[in-house]
C-alpha positions as semicolon CSV with decimal commas, in nm:
position;residue;x (nm);y (nm);z (nm)
1;X;-3,192;4,061;0,727
2;X;-3,397;4,233;0,456
3;X;-3,501;4,590;0,524
4;X;-3,859;4,664;0,617
5;X;-4,038;4,962;0,462
6;X;-3,943;5,200;0,742
7;X;-3,578;5,102;0,723
8;X;-3,572;5,140;0,346
9;X;-3,742;5,480;0,358
10;X;-3,482;5,602;0,605
11;X;-3,209;5,527;0,350
12;X;-3,367;5,724;0,066
13;X;-3,183;6,035;0,184
14;X;-2,852;5,858;0,258
15;X;-2,536;6,019;0,127
16;X;-2,451;5,705;-0,070
17;X;-2,619;5,666;-0,408
18;X;-2,575;5,289;-0,383
19;X;-2,768;5,282;-0,054
20;X;-3,045;5,504;-0,192
21;X;-3,067;5,276;-0,494
22;X;-3,084;4,965;-0,276
23;X;-3,356;5,125;-0,064
24;X;-3,565;5,207;-0,370
25;X;-3,525;4,855;-0,504
26;X;-3,642;4,713;-0,171
27;X;-3,944;4,943;-0,157
28;X;-4,041;4,838;-0,508
29;X;-4,032;4,476;-0,393
30;X;-4,247;4,555;-0,090
31;X;-4,499;4,767;-0,280
32;X;-4,588;4,951;0,040
33;X;-4,812;5,247;-0,047
34;X;-4,705;5,432;0,267
35;X;-4,363;5,478;0,105
36;X;-4,505;5,682;-0,185
37;X;-4,453;6,032;-0,041
38;X;-4,096;5,953;0,067
39;X;-4,012;5,812;-0,275
40;X;-4,160;6,112;-0,454
41;X;-3,957;6,352;-0,239
42;X;-3,641;6,147;-0,292
43;X;-3,693;6,130;-0,669
44;X;-3,744;6,505;-0,697
45;X;-3,406;6,553;-0,532
46;X;-3,232;6,268;-0,717
47;X;-3,310;6,390;-1,069
48;X;-3,096;6,697;-1,009
49;X;-2,783;6,484;-1,059
50;X;-2,754;6,314;-1,399
51;X;-2,473;6,093;-1,269
52;X;-2,714;5,885;-1,059
53;X;-2,924;5,759;-1,350
54;X;-2,956;5,406;-1,210
55;X;-3,076;5,533;-0,873
56;X;-3,326;5,757;-1,050
57;X;-3,451;5,456;-1,246
58;X;-3,495;5,250;-0,928
59;X;-3,678;5,531;-0,752
60;X;-3,914;5,588;-1,044
61;X;-3,993;5,217;-1,073
62;X;-4,050;5,202;-0,697
63;X;-4,285;5,499;-0,715
64;X;-4,490;5,305;-0,970
65;X;-4,531;5,027;-0,716
66;X;-4,576;5,240;-0,406
67;X;-4,721;5,570;-0,521
68;X;-5,071;5,694;-0,595
69;X;-5,252;5,861;-0,882
70;X;-5,170;6,197;-0,722
71;X;-4,810;6,141;-0,835
72;X;-4,909;6,131;-1,203
73;X;-4,883;6,506;-1,276
74;X;-4,523;6,512;-1,152
75;X;-4,428;6,199;-1,348
76;X;-4,583;6,329;-1,669
77;X;-4,397;6,655;-1,629
78;X;-4,072;6,475;-1,551
79;X;-4,072;6,247;-1,856
80;X;-4,143;6,540;-2,088
81;X;-3,864;6,761;-1,957
82;X;-3,572;6,828;-2,187
83;X;-3,276;6,635;-2,055
84;X;-3,466;6,371;-1,858
85;X;-3,257;6,057;-1,881
86;X;-3,345;5,759;-2,102
87;X;-3,370;5,526;-1,802
88;X;-3,603;5,764;-1,617
89;X;-3,831;5,799;-1,919
90;X;-3,854;5,420;-1,947
91;X;-3,934;5,385;-1,577
92;X;-4,166;5,684;-1,600
93;X;-4,375;5,521;-1,871
94;X;-4,401;5,209;-1,658
95;X;-4,496;5,405;-1,345
96;X;-4,753;5,619;-1,527
97;X;-4,937;5,312;-1,653
98;X;-4,919;5,137;-1,316
99;X;-5,051;5,436;-1,123
100;X;-5,319;5,506;-1,384
101;X;-5,431;5,144;-1,352
102;X;-5,524;5,217;-0,990
103;X;-5,815;5,417;-1,131
104;X;-5,872;5,177;-1,422
105;X;-5,744;5,432;-1,674
106;X;-5,440;5,248;-1,807
107;X;-5,574;5,269;-2,163
108;X;-5,580;5,647;-2,138
109;X;-5,224;5,635;-2,002
110;X;-5,101;5,428;-2,296
111;X;-5,272;5,664;-2,537
112;X;-5,103;5,957;-2,366
113;X;-4,764;5,789;-2,402
114;X;-4,834;5,726;-2,771
115;X;-4,932;6,090;-2,820
116;X;-4,586;6,206;-2,713
117;X;-4,420;6,011;-2,995
118;X;-4,145;5,914;-2,749
119;X;-4,040;5,553;-2,817
120;X;-3,867;5,525;-2,481
121;X;-4,175;5,638;-2,291
122;X;-4,405;5,409;-2,492
123;X;-4,168;5,118;-2,433
124;X;-4,187;5,176;-2,058
125;X;-4,565;5,196;-2,067
126;X;-4,592;4,872;-2,263
127;X;-4,357;4,708;-2,016
128;X;-4,616;4,775;-1,744
129;X;-4,899;4,653;-1,967
130;X;-4,713;4,326;-2,018
131;X;-4,618;4,278;-1,654
132;X;-4,967;4,358;-1,526
133;X;-5,124;4,153;-1,808
134;X;-5,357;4,436;-1,896
135;X;-5,623;4,412;-2,163
136;X;-5,655;4,693;-2,416
137;X;-5,948;4,770;-2,643
138;X;-5,909;4,689;-3,012
139;X;-5,861;5,052;-3,119
140;X;-5,579;5,101;-2,869
141;X;-5,416;4,772;-2,969
142;X;-5,426;4,887;-3,330
143;X;-5,269;5,221;-3,241
144;X;-4,997;5,048;-3,038
145;X;-4,912;4,810;-3,320
146;X;-4,917;5,092;-3,576
147;X;-4,668;5,281;-3,359
148;X;-4,443;4,978;-3,313
149;X;-4,449;4,853;-3,671
150;X;-4,348;5,197;-3,800
151;X;-4,007;5,122;-3,641
152;X;-3,732;4,890;-3,758
153;X;-3,774;4,528;-3,637
154;X;-3,422;4,557;-3,498
155;X;-3,541;4,803;-3,232
156;X;-3,614;4,700;-2,876
157;X;-3,960;4,855;-2,872
158;X;-4,095;4,534;-3,028
159;X;-4,027;4,326;-2,718
160;X;-4,285;4,435;-2,460
161;X;-4,585;4,456;-2,695
162;X;-4,495;4,108;-2,817
163;X;-4,511;3,986;-2,456
164;X;-4,829;4,182;-2,378
165;X;-5,001;4,044;-2,688
166;X;-5,042;3,711;-2,508
167;X;-5,356;3,867;-2,361
168;X;-5,477;4,048;-2,672
169;X;-5,706;3,913;-2,941
170;X;-5,785;3,972;-3,307
171;X;-5,643;3,910;-3,653
172;X;-5,411;4,210;-3,633
173;X;-5,253;4,075;-3,315
174;X;-5,211;3,727;-3,466
175;X;-5,050;3,872;-3,778
176;X;-4,816;4,086;-3,567
177;X;-4,705;3,791;-3,358
178;X;-4,661;3,569;-3,663
179;X;-4,438;3,830;-3,824
180;X;-4,235;3,854;-3,504
181;X;-4,151;3,483;-3,522
182;X;-3,891;3,575;-3,783
183;X;-3,766;3,882;-3,595
184;X;-3,392;3,955;-3,617
185;X;-3,406;3,978;-3,236
186;X;-3,410;3,641;-3,063
187;X;-3,588;3,781;-2,755
188;X;-3,875;3,909;-2,968
189;X;-3,903;3,581;-3,159
190;X;-3,915;3,386;-2,833
191;X;-4,178;3,620;-2,688
192;X;-4,389;3,580;-3,003
193;X;-4,372;3,202;-2,972
194;X;-4,487;3,225;-2,611
195;X;-4,766;3,473;-2,684
196;X;-4,906;3,269;-2,970
197;X;-4,934;2,985;-2,717
198;X;-5,112;3,217;-2,472
199;X;-4,812;3,246;-2,239
200;X;-4,653;3,567;-2,107
201;X;-4,324;3,386;-2,046
202;X;-4,102;3,454;-1,749
203;X;-3,930;3,782;-1,841
204;X;-3,909;4,059;-1,582
205;X;-3,784;4,418;-1,611
206;X;-3,475;4,519;-1,418
């Protein structure tokens, strides 16, 4: 039987990293806002041990689904800390955009991610934009595409903006997607084909 929110929260402090990870994954699925404080407390403890990177990722992603905008200061601090793991920065970017979207400020969140210059953080933020099918104003779209296209087409940062562009408009977006049709990455080329047809596809983050 699948855990309910109370059962999952009770496992966030379990001695087994695998059980804590499973609990976080379940809470992310449930999206129960009452779990936010427990997840935040668990994440603050979990990030002390670099060996549990996958559990940290799951907890951060779950916080994005269950937390509130009051968690944003901690998340912003966490992703900017020296030594914060790659996986946590990816999940942190996703969570920051999701929680900002609660107050309709996801554009500001994306701009903040861009301002850090951190590709991993931006990638996570764009992952949330794609999954939530969020619209961005033309200036922000331009800044996102400028950031992405300054990188090699072999890099993974092209994927999520290519998916998200299914909901964006304008000549710059069309040109970007058309160029991605010949991407050296098959996942990006497929996403560009879908987006040009107005489809977000079926991809989902881990």
